[in-house]
C-alpha positions in Angstrom: 67.8 56.5 135.4 70.3 54.9 133.1 68.5 55.9 129.8 66.3 58.5 128.4 63.5 59.4 130.3 60.3 57.6 128.8 58.0 61.2 128.3 61.5 62.5 126.3 62.0 59.8 124.4 58.3 59.7 123.0 58.5 63.4 122.1 61.7 62.8 120.2 60.0 60.1 118.6 57.4 62.0 116.9 60.0 64.9 115.3 60.5 64.3 111.7 63.0 67.1 111.3 66.6 65.6 112.6 68.1 68.6 111.9 66.6 70.8 114.0 68.5 73.2 116.9 68.1 71.6 120.3 70.0 72.5 123.4 70.1 70.1 126.8 71.1 72.5 129.8 72.2 71.5 132.7 72.8 68.0 131.0 73.9 66.0 133.8 74.3 62.5 132.3 72.2 63.5 129.2 70.8 60.2 128.2 68.6 62.3 126.3 71.0 63.4 123.8 72.2 60.4 123.4 69.1 58.8 123.1 68.8 62.1 119.8 72.5 61.1 118.7 71.9 57.7 118.5 68.4 58.1 116.6 70.0 60.4 114.0 69.9 64.1 115.3 72.4 65.9 113.9 72.2 69.1 115.6 72.7 69.0 119.5 74.3 71.2 122.2 74.5 69.4 125.4 75.5 72.2 128.2 76.9 72.0 131.9 78.9 73.8 133.9 80.9 71.0 135.4 82.9 68.7 133.1 82.6 65.6 134.5 79.1 65.1 132.9 80.3 66.3 129.5 83.5 63.9 129.9 81.2 61.2 130.9 79.3 61.6 127.4 81.7 61.8 125.6 83.3 58.6 126.7 79.6 56.6 126.3 79.5 58.0 122.8 83.2 58.7 121.5 81.5 59.9 118.1 79.5 62.9 119.2 80.9 65.7 117.8 83.1 66.9 120.6 82.1 70.8 119.9 78.8 70.2 120.9 80.0 69.2 124.2 80.1 73.4 126.0 81.2 73.5 129.7 79.3 77.0 130.1 77.5 78.7 132.6 74.1 78.5 131.2 72.5 81.6 131.9 75.8 83.4 130.1 75.2 81.0 127.2 74.3 82.9 123.8 72.7 80.8 121.0 69.4 80.1 119.3 67.7 76.9 119.5 64.7 75.6 117.9 63.7 73.2 121.0 65.5 73.0 124.1 64.7 70.3 126.3 64.2 70.0 129.9 65.4 66.8 132.3 66.0 67.8 136.1 67.8 70.9 135.4 65.0 73.1 136.7 64.4 71.8 139.6 68.2 72.0 140.8 68.9 75.7 140.5 68.3 77.7 143.4 64.3 78.9 143.0 64.8 82.7 143.0 66.7 81.8 139.6 63.4 80.8 138.5 62.1 83.8 136.9 65.9 84.3 135.4 65.5 80.7 133.8 62.1 81.6 132.2 63.4 84.7 130.3 66.7 83.3 129.4 64.5 80.2 127.9 62.8 82.6 126.2 66.1 84.2 124.8 67.7 81.1 123.4 64.5 80.1 121.7 64.0 81.0 117.7 60.8 82.6 116.9 58.0 79.4 117.8 60.3 77.3 119.7 59.6 75.0 122.1 60.8 74.8 125.5 60.0 70.5 126.3 60.5 68.7 129.1 59.5 67.9 132.8 59.0 69.1 135.9 58.7 67.8 139.5 55.3 68.4 140.8 55.4 68.1 144.6 55.7 71.3 147.2 58.8 73.5 146.5 61.0 72.5 149.4 63.6 75.1 151.1 66.6 72.5 150.8 67.5 70.7 147.5 67.9 70.1 144.8 65.7 68.5 143.8 63.6 72.2 144.7 59.8 70.9 143.7 57.1 73.1 142.5 53.8 73.0 141.4 51.3 73.9 138.2 50.3 76.9 139.4 53.7 78.3 140.1 55.3 76.8 137.0 52.5 79.0 135.2 53.0 81.7 137.0 56.9 81.6 136.2 56.4 81.1 132.2 53.0 82.2 131.1 54.7 85.8 130.2 57.5 84.5 128.0 55.7 81.2 127.0 52.3 80.2 125.3 51.6 77.3 127.2 51.0 73.9 125.1 51.1 71.8 127.9 51.8 71.4 131.3 50.0 67.9 132.4 50.7 64.9 135.1 52.9 62.9 132.9 51.0 60.0 132.3 54.4 57.5 131.5 57.1 58.3 134.2 59.4 56.0 135.5 58.0 54.1 139.0 59.7 56.3 140.9 58.9 59.5 139.6 55.3 58.0 138.9 52.4 61.2 139.6 55.1 63.9 140.6 56.3 64.8 137.4 54.9 67.3 134.8 55.3 67.3 131.3 55.5 70.3 129.9 55.4 72.0 126.1 56.0 75.7 126.3 56.2 77.8 123.1 58.2 80.7 122.7 55.6 84.3 123.0 56.9 86.8 120.7 57.0 89.8 122.1 56.1 93.3 120.2 59.3 94.1 120.1 60.7 91.2 119.1 58.2 91.1 116.0 59.8 94.4 114.9 62.6 92.8 115.0 61.8 90.0 112.6 59.4 91.9 110.4 60.7 94.6 107.4 59.1 97.9 108.8 57.0 99.8 106.7 57.8 102.7 104.4 57.6 105.7 106.0 54.9 107.4 104.5 56.3 111.0 105.1 
């Protein structure tokens, strides 16, 4: 696109806390990271399995913190975030990995953390990327791990993607075993 995606820009513009921890996985050109950085967000990690996109971002924004440009396999990454931005990463991974992706996103988010971004809304293709998907497929993949706050047709997509994107805001569900780990255990009544 050559710039930040309008839906993600609009979402970022309404965030007040510039210190929240943010991950942008499968970053590609990462215009979202560039936009966040120039908007004053100070805690943004950019993750990609390839060095080329990270070097591209560093050359475009020399003052972007080098230690926040991370070359790693997303599925092996270990850190926690308040927000993860999804922009063309999900559609680039093999569809057989989608359930693993949903579980990993859940794992990487802090309690009440959010996955926000865009999914393509066209039939799932056998060849890709990009691989498509549908509203119902996304619900089936994510509803066990996330409270679906928003999953709707994107009204402000760029023209070539108009009518083919869904905007999403998914909030991490806290499962019972996580609740036990995040709360104090009651005293033993014996």
